[in-house]
C-alpha positions in Angstrom: -0.1 0.0 0.0 1.1 3.7 -0.8 2.0 5.8 2.2 -0.7 8.3 3.1 -0.5 11.6 1.3 1.0 10.2 -1.9 -0.9 10.8 -5.2 -0.2 8.9 -8.3 0.5 11.0 -11.3 -2.3 9.6 -13.4 -4.7 10.6 -10.6 -3.6 14.2 -10.7 -4.0 14.3 -14.5 -7.3 12.7 -14.5 -9.0 14.6 -11.7 -7.4 17.4 -9.8 -7.3 17.1 -6.0 -8.9 19.7 -3.8 -7.3 23.0 -3.9 -5.7 22.1 -7.3 -6.3 23.7 -10.7 -7.1 21.4 -13.7 -4.3 20.7 -15.9 -5.8 22.7 -18.9 -6.2 25.7 -16.8 -2.6 25.5 -15.6 -1.5 25.2 -19.2 -3.6 28.2 -20.2 -2.0 30.3 -17.4 1.5 29.2 -18.3 1.0 30.1 -22.0 -0.5 33.5 -21.0 2.6 34.5 -19.0 5.0 33.3 -21.8 3.0 35.2 -24.4 2.6 38.4 -22.4 6.4 38.4 -21.9 7.0 37.7 -25.6 4.7 40.5 -26.6 6.7 42.9 -24.3 10.0 41.9 -25.8 8.6 42.7 -29.2 7.8 46.2 -27.9 11.2 46.5 -26.5 12.9 45.6 -29.7 10.9 48.4 -31.4 11.9 51.0 -28.8 15.5 50.7 -29.0 17.0 54.1 -30.4 20.3 56.0 -30.5 20.4 55.9 -26.7 21.2 52.1 -27.0 24.1 52.9 -29.2 25.2 55.6 -26.8 25.2 53.0 -23.9 27.3 50.7 -25.9 29.8 53.4 -26.8 30.0 54.3 -23.0 30.8 50.6 -22.2 33.5 50.6 -24.9 35.1 53.8 -23.5 35.3 52.5 -20.0 38.9 52.3 -19.0 38.5 49.9 -16.2 35.4 47.9 -15.2 31.6 48.0 -15.4 30.1 48.0 -11.9 26.5 46.5 -12.2 24.0 47.2 -9.3 20.3 46.7 -8.6 18.0 45.8 -5.8 15.7 42.8 -5.5 14.7 41.0 -8.7 16.6 43.8 -10.5 19.7 42.8 -8.7 19.4 39.1 -9.5 19.2 40.2 -13.3 22.2 42.6 -12.6 24.3 39.7 -11.3 23.6 37.7 -14.5 24.4 40.7 -16.6 27.7 41.3 -14.9 28.6 37.8 -15.5 27.5 38.0 -19.2 29.5 41.1 -19.8 32.6 39.5 -18.2 32.1 36.4 -20.3 31.9 38.3 -23.6 35.1 40.5 -23.0 33.8 43.4 -20.8 35.3 43.3 -17.4 32.3 43.6 -14.9 31.2 42.7 -11.4 28.2 43.2 -9.3 27.9 45.3 -6.2 24.7 45.0 -4.0 23.5 48.6 -3.4 22.7 47.9 0.3 26.2 46.5 0.9 27.6 49.4 -1.1 26.5 51.8 1.7 28.4 49.6 4.3 31.9 49.8 2.6 31.5 48.3 -0.7 31.5 51.7 -2.4 35.3 51.3 -2.1 35.1 48.7 -5.0 34.3 51.5 -7.6 36.9 53.8 -8.9 36.8 56.9 -11.0 37.7 54.8 -14.2 34.7 52.5 -13.8 31.3 52.9 -15.4 28.1 52.2 -13.2 25.2 50.3 -14.7 22.0 50.3 -12.7 18.8 48.4 -13.1 15.6 49.4 -11.4 12.0 49.0 -12.6 10.8 52.0 -10.6 14.0 53.9 -10.7 13.1 55.4 -7.2 14.5 52.6 -4.9 15.9 54.4 -1.9 18.7 52.0 -1.8 20.3 53.2 -4.9 20.7 56.9 -3.6 24.2 56.2 -2.0 25.8 54.3 -5.0 24.5 56.9 -7.4 25.8 59.7 -5.2 29.2 58.0 -4.9 29.4 57.7 -8.7 28.6 61.4 -9.2 31.5 62.1 -6.7 33.9 60.0 -8.5 32.7 61.2 -12.0 31.8 57.8 -13.2 29.2 57.7 -16.1 26.1 55.9 -15.3 23.9 53.7 -17.5 20.4 53.4 -16.2 17.9 50.7 -17.2 14.5 51.6 -15.8 10.8 51.5 -16.4 10.1 55.1 -15.4 11.6 58.0 -17.4 11.0 60.5 -14.6 12.8 58.9 -11.7 15.8 59.3 -9.6 17.8 56.9 -11.7 17.0 58.4 -15.0 17.9 61.9 -13.6 21.2 60.6 -12.5 21.9 58.6 -15.6 24.5 59.7 -18.3 22.6 57.3 -20.7 19.1 56.3 -19.7 17.4 53.2 -21.3 13.6 53.2 -20.6 11.7 50.0 -20.7 8.5 50.0 -22.6 5.3 50.1 -20.3 4.3 46.5 -19.7 1.9 44.8 -17.2 3.6 42.3 -15.1 2.6 38.7 -15.8 1.7 38.3 -12.1 -2.2 38.5 -11.9 -1.9 41.2 -9.2 0.5 43.0 -11.5 3.1 43.1 -8.4 5.6 40.3 -8.7 8.4 41.3 -11.1 8.1 39.1 -14.1 7.7 40.8 -17.5 9.7 43.8 -16.2 12.8 41.5 -15.2 12.5 39.7 -18.5 12.8 42.9 -20.3 15.8 43.9 -18.2 17.4 40.5 -18.9 16.9 40.8 -22.6 18.2 44.4 -22.7 21.2 43.5 -20.7 22.0 40.6 -23.1 21.6 43.1 -26.1 24.1 45.4 -24.5 26.6 42.7 -23.8 26.4 41.1 -27.2 26.5 44.4 -29.2 29.6 45.6 -27.0 31.3 42.2 -27.8 30.6 42.7 -31.5 32.0 46.3 -31.4 35.1 45.1 -29.5 35.7 42.4 -32.3 35.9 39.6 -29.7 37.1 36.5 -31.5 36.4 32.8 -31.2 39.8 32.4 -29.7 39.3 35.1 -27.1 36.0 33.6 -26.2 37.7 30.2 -25.7 40.2 31.9 -23.3 37.3 33.1 -21.2 35.4 29.7 -21.3 38.1 26.9 -20.7 35.7 24.8 -18.6 32.4 23.0 -18.8 30.5 22.0 -22.0 31.2 25.4 -23.6 35.0 24.9 -23.1 34.9 21.4 -24.5 32.9 22.6 -27.6 35.6 25.3 -28.2 38.5 22.8 -28.2 40.0 22.2 -31.6 40.6 18.7 -33.1 44.2 19.4 -33.3 44.4 19.8 -29.6 43.1 16.5 -28.7 44.1 14.2 -31.6 47.4 12.2 -31.6 49.6 12.9 -34.4 51.0 10.1 -36.6 54.7 11.5 -36.3 54.6 10.7 -32.6 54.4 7.1 -33.2 56.2 4.4 -35.2 54.7 1.3 -36.6 55.8 -2.2 -35.4 56.2 -4.3 -38.5 56.4 -7.7 -36.9 55.7 -9.7 -33.9 57.9 -9.1 -31.1 58.2 -9.1 -27.4 58.8 -5.3 -27.0 55.2 -4.6 -25.6 55.1 -0.9 -25.4 58.7 -0.3 -26.3 57.8 0.3 -30.0 55.8 3.3 -29.0 57.3 6.7 -28.4 
């Protein structure tokens, strides 16, 4: 007998247990979320303008590193963006805005550029790092959903996300907005990589491990060349002594 509380998969599919939605309704909700975010991405692609090119040129002109910052879900996207920038030839790292106010502001120098993500652009935690960037004279790239915000007023280059309802039914949980930030960050990183002329060999240097590193290995690096060996033409007792 099955332990109490365990439900077979076919029972869930056939008839939803109390408190659970039918499978068709769950599929409909999932598809709605994906379609809503896809529609928002289409609008984002259409809204890119000269400011996007200005942001790429600012990244190219940065003498040191790109400091990425953001709070909450924007911060999670920011961590990924910093990693993508670094992996595509633009040195970058993430600084948490709350930690920045407790000493991590020392990670930023006058030769860096600051890239900040915030859907509202008015998150109080961003004030300290924006003020410090202004003191150092660091250029600021802002990615934000509100053109009239603290972040956009402080930004050297401001990239405004198109208006989009969150996929959350209550229009609260960051979903569509964080997807837009993620896509725009990828666009910045890849456009900057293309402008730098990052080569296949350079990417390989940055990705020596994992499946990516294995996929970038050339055949010549793993094959055994014939000149390293000599052929034994007859039976002998040399075992491996014929091989060099």
